[in-house]
C-alpha positions as CSV (number, residue, x, y, z in Angstrom):
1,X,4.7,-11.5,24.0
2,X,2.8,-14.4,22.3
3,X,4.8,-16.0,19.9
4,X,2.0,-18.4,18.3
5,X,1.3,-17.6,14.7
6,X,4.1,-17.8,12.0
7,X,6.1,-20.4,10.5
8,X,9.2,-20.3,8.2
9,X,8.7,-18.1,4.8
10,X,9.5,-18.5,1.2
11,X,11.7,-16.4,-1.0
12,X,9.8,-16.6,-3.9
13,X,11.0,-13.9,-6.5
14,X,14.0,-11.6,-7.1
15,X,13.0,-8.0,-8.4
16,X,14.3,-5.2,-9.8
17,X,12.8,-1.6,-10.0
18,X,9.5,-0.8,-8.7
19,X,8.4,-2.3,-5.3
20,X,4.5,-2.6,-5.6
21,X,2.8,-5.9,-4.6
22,X,-0.6,-7.1,-4.4
23,X,-2.7,-10.2,-3.4
24,X,-5.2,-11.1,-6.0
25,X,-8.6,-12.1,-5.1
26,X,-7.5,-15.8,-5.7
27,X,-4.2,-15.6,-3.6
28,X,-1.9,-15.5,-6.0
29,X,0.8,-12.4,-5.6
30,X,1.1,-9.6,-8.2
31,X,5.1,-7.9,-8.3
32,X,6.2,-5.0,-9.8
33,X,9.5,-4.9,-11.4
34,X,11.3,-4.8,-14.6
35,X,9.2,-7.5,-15.9
36,X,5.6,-7.6,-13.8
37,X,5.1,-11.4,-12.8
38,X,2.1,-12.9,-10.7
39,X,3.5,-15.5,-8.7
40,X,2.4,-18.5,-6.8
41,X,3.1,-17.5,-3.1
42,X,3.6,-21.0,-2.1
43,X,6.0,-22.5,-4.9
44,X,7.2,-19.1,-6.5
45,X,6.0,-20.3,-9.7
46,X,5.6,-17.2,-12.4
47,X,2.2,-18.4,-13.6
48,X,2.3,-14.9,-15.7
49,X,5.1,-12.7,-16.8
50,X,3.9,-9.4,-18.4
51,X,5.8,-8.3,-21.4
52,X,8.8,-5.8,-20.2
53,X,7.8,-1.9,-20.7
54,X,9.2,0.2,-23.2
55,X,9.9,3.3,-21.2
56,X,11.3,1.9,-18.1
57,X,10.5,-0.5,-15.0
58,X,7.2,-1.3,-13.7
59,X,6.9,0.9,-10.4
60,X,3.4,0.7,-8.9
61,X,0.6,-2.0,-9.7
62,X,-3.3,-2.6,-8.8
63,X,-5.5,-5.6,-9.2
64,X,-9.3,-4.6,-10.4
65,X,-11.9,-5.7,-7.7
66,X,-13.1,-8.4,-9.5
67,X,-9.7,-9.6,-10.2
68,X,-9.9,-9.6,-13.7
69,X,-7.7,-7.2,-14.6
70,X,-4.4,-6.1,-13.6
71,X,-2.7,-2.5,-14.0
72,X,1.1,-1.8,-14.5
73,X,2.5,1.7,-14.1
74,X,6.0,2.4,-15.2
75,X,8.9,4.7,-14.2
76,X,10.1,7.8,-15.9
77,X,8.1,7.0,-19.4
78,X,4.4,7.3,-17.5
79,X,2.7,4.3,-19.0
80,X,-0.4,3.0,-17.8
81,X,-1.7,-0.5,-19.1
82,X,-4.6,-3.0,-18.3
83,X,-3.7,-6.4,-18.3
84,X,-6.0,-9.8,-18.7
85,X,-5.3,-11.3,-15.5
86,X,-5.5,-14.7,-16.7
87,X,-4.0,-14.5,-20.2
88,X,-1.7,-11.7,-20.0
89,X,-3.3,-10.4,-22.7
90,X,-2.5,-6.6,-23.5
91,X,-6.7,-4.8,-23.0
92,X,-5.8,-1.2,-22.3
93,X,-3.1,1.5,-22.8
94,X,-4.0,4.7,-22.0
95,X,-2.6,8.1,-24.1
96,X,-3.2,11.4,-23.0
97,X,-3.8,13.8,-26.0
98,X,-0.3,14.8,-25.4
99,X,1.1,10.9,-26.1
100,X,1.9,8.9,-22.9
101,X,-0.4,8.4,-20.2
102,X,1.4,10.8,-17.6
103,X,5.3,12.6,-18.7
104,X,6.7,11.2,-15.3
105,X,6.9,7.9,-12.9
106,X,3.3,6.8,-12.0
107,X,3.7,5.9,-8.4
108,X,-0.2,5.1,-7.6
109,X,-2.7,3.4,-9.2
110,X,-6.5,2.8,-7.8
111,X,-9.6,1.0,-9.6
112,X,-13.0,2.6,-8.7
113,X,-14.8,0.0,-6.4
114,X,-17.1,-0.9,-9.4
115,X,-13.9,-1.3,-11.6
116,X,-15.4,1.0,-14.0
117,X,-12.5,3.6,-13.6
118,X,-8.8,3.6,-12.8
119,X,-6.7,6.7,-11.5
120,X,-3.4,7.3,-11.7
121,X,-1.1,9.5,-10.2
122,X,2.6,10.9,-11.3
123,X,3.1,13.8,-9.0
124,X,6.8,14.6,-9.1
125,X,7.3,15.5,-12.4
126,X,4.1,16.8,-14.0
127,X,1.8,16.9,-10.8
128,X,-0.7,15.0,-12.5
129,X,-3.7,13.5,-11.7
130,X,-6.0,11.4,-14.2
131,X,-8.7,9.3,-14.5
132,X,-9.7,7.0,-17.3
133,X,-12.7,4.7,-18.3
134,X,-11.8,1.0,-18.1
135,X,-13.7,0.3,-21.1
136,X,-13.3,2.7,-23.4
137,X,-9.5,3.8,-22.9
138,X,-10.6,7.3,-22.6
139,X,-9.5,10.2,-20.1
140,X,-12.5,11.3,-18.1
141,X,-10.9,13.6,-16.1
142,X,-7.7,15.4,-15.7
143,X,-6.1,17.7,-13.0
144,X,-2.4,18.8,-12.5
145,X,-0.6,20.6,-9.6
146,X,2.9,21.5,-9.9
147,X,3.4,22.8,-6.4
148,X,1.1,20.1,-4.5
149,X,4.4,17.5,-4.4
150,X,7.5,19.5,-3.9
151,X,9.5,17.3,-1.8
152,X,10.5,18.8,1.9
153,X,14.4,19.3,2.7
154,X,14.8,17.1,5.5
155,X,17.8,16.1,7.2
156,X,16.9,12.1,6.3
157,X,16.6,13.1,2.6
158,X,13.2,11.1,3.2
159,X,10.8,11.5,0.3
160,X,7.0,11.2,1.6
161,X,4.4,8.6,0.3
162,X,2.3,9.6,-2.0
163,X,-1.6,8.3,-2.2
164,X,-5.0,8.1,-3.9
165,X,-8.3,7.0,-3.1
166,X,-12.0,6.7,-5.0
167,X,-14.6,7.6,-3.0
168,X,-17.1,4.6,-2.5
169,X,-19.4,5.7,-5.0
170,X,-16.2,6.4,-7.9
171,X,-17.2,10.5,-7.6
172,X,-14.5,11.9,-6.2
173,X,-10.7,10.8,-6.5
174,X,-8.7,12.2,-2.8
175,X,-5.1,12.8,-3.6
176,X,-2.3,13.4,-0.7
177,X,0.3,16.2,-1.3
178,X,3.8,17.3,0.4
179,X,2.3,20.6,1.3
180,X,-0.6,19.6,4.3
181,X,-3.3,19.5,1.9
182,X,-5.6,16.6,0.3
183,X,-7.1,17.6,-3.4
184,X,-10.2,16.7,-4.3
185,X,-10.8,15.6,-7.9
186,X,-14.5,16.0,-9.4
187,X,-14.6,13.3,-12.2
188,X,-18.0,14.0,-13.6
189,X,-16.7,17.9,-13.8
190,X,-13.2,17.1,-14.0
191,X,-12.2,19.8,-11.8
192,X,-11.0,20.7,-8.7
193,X,-13.1,20.6,-5.6
194,X,-12.1,22.6,-2.1
195,X,-8.9,21.1,-1.0
196,X,-8.9,19.5,2.5
197,X,-6.6,21.7,4.8
198,X,-5.2,20.9,8.3
199,X,-2.4,18.7,8.0
200,X,1.1,20.5,9.0
201,X,3.1,18.9,6.2
202,X,3.0,15.9,4.0
203,X,-0.3,13.9,3.7
204,X,1.0,10.5,3.9
205,X,-2.1,8.4,3.9
206,X,-5.7,8.4,2.6
207,X,-8.6,5.7,3.4
208,X,-12.0,6.1,2.9
209,X,-14.2,4.0,5.9
210,X,-16.5,1.5,5.0
211,X,-19.6,4.0,6.3
212,X,-18.7,5.8,3.1
213,X,-19.0,9.0,4.6
214,X,-16.0,9.3,6.2
215,X,-12.2,10.0,5.1
216,X,-9.3,9.0,7.3
217,X,-5.9,11.0,6.7
218,X,-2.2,11.0,8.2
219,X,0.6,13.2,7.6
220,X,3.9,13.8,9.0
221,X,2.7,16.3,11.6
222,X,1.8,13.1,13.6
223,X,-1.7,13.6,13.3
224,X,-4.7,11.6,12.5
225,X,-7.6,13.5,11.0
226,X,-11.5,12.2,10.1
227,X,-13.2,14.3,7.5
228,X,-16.7,14.2,6.3
229,X,-18.5,13.6,3.0
230,X,-18.7,17.5,2.6
231,X,-14.9,18.6,3.6
232,X,-15.4,19.2,7.3
233,X,-13.0,18.3,9.7
234,X,-14.3,15.9,12.1
235,X,-11.1,14.8,14.3
236,X,-7.6,15.6,15.0
237,X,-5.7,13.3,16.8
238,X,-1.7,13.4,17.9
239,X,-0.7,9.8,17.1
240,X,2.3,9.8,19.1
241,X,4.4,7.9,16.7
242,X,6.0,11.2,15.6
243,X,6.0,11.3,11.7
244,X,3.2,9.2,10.4
245,X,4.4,7.2,7.3
246,X,2.0,4.7,7.1
247,X,-1.8,4.1,8.0
248,X,-3.8,0.7,7.8
249,X,-7.8,0.6,8.4
250,X,-9.3,-3.0,9.2
251,X,-12.0,-4.0,6.8
252,X,-14.8,-3.5,9.0
253,X,-13.6,0.2,9.9
254,X,-13.1,-0.5,13.4
255,X,-9.4,-0.8,14.0
256,X,-7.0,1.7,12.7
257,X,-2.9,1.0,13.0
258,X,-0.5,3.8,12.3
259,X,3.2,3.3,11.8
260,X,6.0,6.5,12.3
261,X,9.2,7.8,13.3
262,X,8.2,6.2,17.5
263,X,6.7,3.1,16.6
264,X,3.5,1.6,16.2
265,X,0.2,1.9,17.8
266,X,-3.2,0.0,17.3
267,X,-6.4,2.5,17.4
268,X,-10.6,1.7,17.7
269,X,-12.8,4.2,16.2
270,X,-15.0,6.0,19.0
271,X,-17.6,8.9,18.9
272,X,-14.6,11.5,18.8
273,X,-12.7,10.0,16.2
274,X,-10.4,6.9,17.1
275,X,-8.8,6.0,20.8
276,X,-5.5,4.3,21.2
277,X,-5.7,1.2,22.9
278,X,-2.3,-0.5,22.5
279,X,1.3,0.7,21.6
280,X,3.1,-1.9,19.7
281,X,6.4,-2.4,21.7
282,X,9.4,-4.0,19.6
283,X,10.3,-2.0,17.2
284,X,13.7,0.1,17.8
285,X,13.4,1.7,14.3
286,X,11.0,4.2,11.9
287,X,8.1,2.1,11.1
288,X,7.6,2.6,7.5
289,X,4.7,0.0,6.4
290,X,1.6,-1.5,8.3
291,X,-1.2,-3.8,6.9
292,X,-4.3,-5.7,8.1
293,X,-5.6,-8.8,7.3
294,X,-9.0,-8.5,5.8
295,X,-10.8,-9.9,8.6
296,X,-9.1,-7.3,11.1
297,X,-7.4,-10.3,13.4
298,X,-4.1,-9.5,12.3
299,X,-1.6,-6.8,11.9
300,X,1.4,-6.0,10.4
301,X,4.5,-3.5,10.8
302,X,7.7,-3.3,9.3
303,X,11.1,-1.1,10.4
304,X,14.0,-1.7,9.2
305,X,15.2,-3.7,12.1
306,X,12.2,-6.8,11.8
307,X,8.5,-7.4,10.5
308,X,6.6,-7.9,13.3
309,X,2.8,-9.5,13.1
310,X,0.3,-8.8,15.9
311,X,-2.8,-10.3,17.0
312,X,-5.0,-6.8,16.9
313,X,-8.9,-8.0,18.1
314,X,-9.8,-6.0,21.1
315,X,-9.0,-8.7,23.4
316,X,-5.6,-9.3,21.4
317,X,-2.7,-11.4,22.7
318,X,-0.2,-9.0,21.7
319,X,2.6,-9.9,19.2
320,X,2.8,-13.2,17.2
321,X,5.6,-13.5,15.8
322,X,8.9,-11.5,14.5
323,X,11.5,-12.0,12.1
324,X,14.0,-10.1,10.0
325,X,12.3,-8.7,6.4
326,X,11.9,-5.3,4.3
327,X,10.1,-3.2,2.8
328,X,6.1,-3.0,1.9
329,X,3.8,-5.6,3.3
330,X,0.5,-7.2,2.2
331,X,-1.9,-9.7,3.5
332,X,-3.4,-12.4,1.3
333,X,-7.0,-12.2,1.2
334,X,-7.4,-15.3,3.1
335,X,-5.0,-13.7,5.8
336,X,-3.1,-16.8,5.9
337,X,-0.2,-15.5,4.1
338,X,2.3,-12.2,4.4
339,X,4.2,-10.8,1.7
340,X,6.9,-8.2,1.9
341,X,8.9,-6.6,-0.8
342,X,12.6,-6.4,-0.1
343,X,13.2,-2.7,-1.0
344,X,17.3,-3.2,-0.6
345,X,17.9,-6.7,-2.0
346,X,14.9,-6.6,-4.3
347,X,13.4,-9.9,-2.8
348,X,9.8,-11.1,-1.9
349,X,9.0,-12.9,0.7
350,X,6.1,-14.6,1.5
351,X,5.5,-16.2,5.1
352,X,2.4,-18.4,6.2
353,X,0.4,-17.6,8.8
354,X,-0.4,-20.7,9.9
355,X,-0.6,-21.3,13.4
356,X,2.8,-23.3,13.9
357,X,5.7,-22.5,15.8
358,X,7.7,-19.9,14.7
359,X,11.1,-20.5,13.7
360,X,14.4,-18.2,14.0
361,X,15.7,-16.1,11.2
362,X,19.5,-15.2,12.5
363,X,21.4,-12.5,10.6
364,X,24.1,-14.6,9.8
365,X,21.9,-16.9,8.7
366,X,21.2,-17.0,4.5
367,X,18.7,-19.6,4.5
368,X,15.8,-20.2,7.2
369,X,14.8,-24.2,7.4
370,X,11.7,-25.3,8.6
371,X,12.5,-27.3,11.6
372,X,9.4,-29.6,10.7
373,X,10.4,-30.9,7.6
374,X,14.3,-29.7,7.6
375,X,13.3,-28.1,4.2
376,X,15.3,-24.7,3.1
377,X,12.5,-22.6,2.5
378,X,14.1,-19.2,1.6
379,X,16.7,-16.3,1.7
380,X,16.5,-14.6,5.3
381,X,16.2,-10.8,3.9
């Protein structure tokens, strides 16, 4: 494996509560927690601290397509709030006819591609999917399904991830379930369309491809599936990684990355669906999070044993660097940094992807030093 891309990392924050992280278009980092914050990923300075929510910590976050609005979703109380990304002022606090935004924890938030709508999902209590008009605050669509997100009985006790995504034209919201279906909410009519059926078990990820006509899903049955606009299944591929926990698609839709119980694999789109081009060797534990840089040249994978960064181009050189870390991953818009939310120690680590020599991260070392400057750059996770 070629180690060529990653230098020492910086511990930028300690957070408690939710584990959502997302970069803004300007490169700053939006982090969930008891108080959601916007951080400078280089210095760790809190550029913006949002008011502590009244109904539990912030579990989920999202950034509008233009970067002007921040969305937060809370645990338990189910509050969805929009904030001005520059000033931190509250812009919109959504409420239903029954009171709060939702009756339970908001696990997922998504803006429509044009930024006019925002969708929220509270699956494990009320089984609720709701779509809101950003400008007016009105709820424009809602549906619920109390049986769609029953947590399966597993030996590990793991809870499958849930996901939702707008169609590129904003007309439909696709929502994963634990019973093997993808629910399709017609936004204009506020009704369920025919579900996508085929997965045998929880659906763990939903991604619309850039062509605007193809939906890709993954699941605990170990398969990747592709669907057309009318809901017809175009392909079903065994990913070869056991239960799939995570799925990422490059910005141009050419490459696909899967993470599961038996590691990670890199795929390329083909006329038949997708074809495996590489098995990413190195992880000894289940891969629970994956991410792509926007330009598709770098991929990142997380398992409890390590975070790894890979050259993911068709002529890829394989592994770029490995270090210890934990939790969800996010690349900065320019691909120069990778953020990791540590779900155990509640730390947020940002690691530069700068072409420098990688510095070792040792389990017994509490801090990681930059060998070029001698500066201590952060907690090793």
